[in-house]
C-alpha positions in Angstrom: 45.4 -47.7 -96.5 48.7 -46.4 -97.6 51.9 -47.5 -99.3 53.4 -51.0 -99.4 55.7 -51.6 -96.5 59.2 -52.9 -97.2 60.0 -56.4 -96.1 62.5 -55.2 -93.5 60.2 -52.6 -92.0 57.4 -53.2 -89.5 58.7 -56.6 -88.4 56.6 -56.4 -85.3 53.4 -56.8 -87.3 51.5 -60.1 -87.1 48.5 -61.3 -89.2 46.0 -62.9 -86.7 44.4 -65.7 -88.7 41.6 -68.2 -88.4 41.8 -71.2 -90.8 44.6 -69.4 -92.7 42.3 -66.4 -93.4 43.4 -63.0 -92.1 41.0 -61.7 -89.4 43.0 -58.8 -87.8 46.4 -57.3 -87.4 48.4 -57.6 -84.2 51.9 -56.7 -83.0 54.6 -58.4 -81.1 55.2 -56.9 -77.7 57.3 -59.7 -76.0 58.7 -63.0 -77.4 55.6 -65.1 -78.0 53.1 -62.4 -77.1 50.9 -60.6 -79.7 48.6 -57.7 -78.8 45.5 -57.1 -80.9 42.1 -55.5 -80.8 39.9 -58.2 -79.2 36.7 -57.0 -80.9 38.2 -59.0 -83.8 37.3 -62.0 -81.6 34.6 -60.3 -79.5 36.1 -58.1 -76.8 38.3 -54.9 -76.4 42.1 -55.7 -76.1 43.4 -59.2 -76.5 46.8 -60.6 -75.6 47.7 -63.8 -77.5 50.4 -66.3 -76.5 51.9 -67.9 -79.6 53.5 -71.4 -79.6 57.3 -71.3 -79.4 58.1 -72.3 -82.9 55.5 -70.5 -84.9 56.6 -68.8 -88.1 54.6 -65.8 -87.1 57.1 -64.7 -84.5 60.4 -66.1 -85.9 62.6 -63.1 -86.6 59.9 -60.7 -85.5 60.9 -57.6 -83.6 59.0 -56.4 -80.6 57.5 -52.9 -80.4 57.9 -50.8 -77.3 54.7 -50.2 -75.3 54.1 -47.1 -73.2 54.7 -46.8 -69.5 51.6 -46.0 -67.4 52.0 -42.2 -67.5 53.1 -41.9 -71.2 51.3 -39.2 -73.1 51.1 -38.2 -76.7 50.6 -34.5 -77.8 48.2 -33.4 -80.5 49.6 -33.4 -84.1 52.3 -36.0 -83.2 53.4 -37.8 -86.4 52.6 -41.5 -86.1 52.0 -44.5 -88.3 49.5 -47.4 -88.7 49.9 -50.5 -90.7 47.7 -53.5 -91.7 46.5 -56.0 -94.3 43.1 -54.4 -94.6 41.4 -54.7 -98.0 41.4 -51.5 -100.0 38.5 -52.7 -102.2 35.4 -54.5 -101.1 35.8 -58.3 -100.9 39.4 -58.2 -102.0 42.1 -59.8 -99.9 45.4 -57.9 -99.5 48.6 -59.9 -99.3 50.9 -56.9 -98.8 51.4 -55.1 -95.5 50.4 -51.5 -96.1 51.5 -48.5 -93.9 50.2 -44.9 -93.5 51.5 -41.9 -91.7 48.9 -40.2 -89.5 48.9 -37.5 -86.9 47.2 -37.5 -83.5 44.0 -35.4 -83.4 42.7 -33.1 -80.8 39.8 -34.6 -78.8 37.5 -31.7 -79.7 38.1 -32.2 -83.5 37.5 -35.9 -83.1 34.2 -35.4 -81.2 32.9 -33.0 -83.9 33.8 -35.4 -86.7 32.0 -38.3 -84.9 28.9 -36.2 -84.3 28.7 -35.4 -88.1 29.3 -39.1 -89.0 27.0 -40.8 -86.5 24.6 -38.6 -84.6 23.9 -41.4 -82.1 27.5 -41.2 -80.8 27.6 -38.3 -78.3 30.5 -39.4 -76.2 33.7 -41.3 -77.2 35.2 -43.7 -74.7 37.8 -42.0 -72.4 40.5 -44.6 -73.1 41.1 -43.8 -76.7 43.7 -41.8 -78.6 42.6 -40.3 -81.9 44.6 -40.1 -85.1 44.0 -39.3 -88.8 45.6 -38.9 -92.2 47.9 -36.0 -93.3 45.5 -34.5 -95.9 46.0 -37.4 -98.2 44.0 -40.1 -99.8 44.1 -43.0 -97.5 42.9 -44.3 -94.2 42.4 -47.4 -92.2 40.5 -50.1 -94.0 38.5 -53.2 -93.1 40.7 -55.8 -91.4 43.3 -53.2 -90.3 41.9 -53.5 -86.7 44.4 -54.8 -84.2 47.5 -53.1 -85.6 49.5 -50.6 -83.6 49.3 -46.8 -83.6 53.1 -46.0 -83.3 54.4 -42.6 -82.2 58.1 -42.1 -81.7 58.8 -45.9 -81.9 56.2 -46.6 -79.1 52.9 -48.5 -79.7 50.5 -46.0 -78.0 47.3 -47.5 -79.3 45.5 -50.4 -81.1 43.5 -49.6 -84.3 40.0 -50.1 -83.2 37.4 -48.2 -85.3 37.1 -45.4 -87.8 35.0 -42.6 -89.1 34.7 -43.1 -92.9 33.9 -39.5 -93.7 36.9 -37.9 -92.0 39.2 -40.9 -92.1 39.8 -40.4 -88.4 40.7 -43.6 -86.6 40.5 -44.1 -82.9 42.9 -46.4 -81.3 42.5 -47.9 -77.8 45.1 -46.5 -75.5 47.6 -48.9 -74.0 47.9 -48.4 -70.3 47.3 -52.0 -69.1 50.4 -54.0 -70.2 53.4 -53.3 -68.0 54.7 -56.6 -66.8 
């Protein structure tokens, strides 16, 4: 993905695990509430309530979520983070982070057409982002982590285009209470 994150940065990140094995990333949005990509468990967006005294949320910092009419302009510098493996079948213990910029919808559609001819239309509820002309991108198991622009989690890492390293994150417009 990117560079190793320092221990004091990205304290909103959570590793969603099953039998002590990392399945997906997630992020703390309220005390005891973690938001993740539900396709990690079979759906779209998933809100998890964590038991009060879990180590996962002790000392964790919440990330802001956007209000209903929040919008992000093209080429906005953003970041993604996760524990996705950078090599096939290799677990990653370090949280990695990568700077990305939001991508114009037309560029994203063209990249997806070249990558997967069967995809002619992207869902309307996604925001697109990609790398800054660098080696790196989202990896397996990075799903569920936030796409953060200006200290606001505007999306959830959901899927990627391997060829262009364009990730598409689901847009957060549903959590406001």
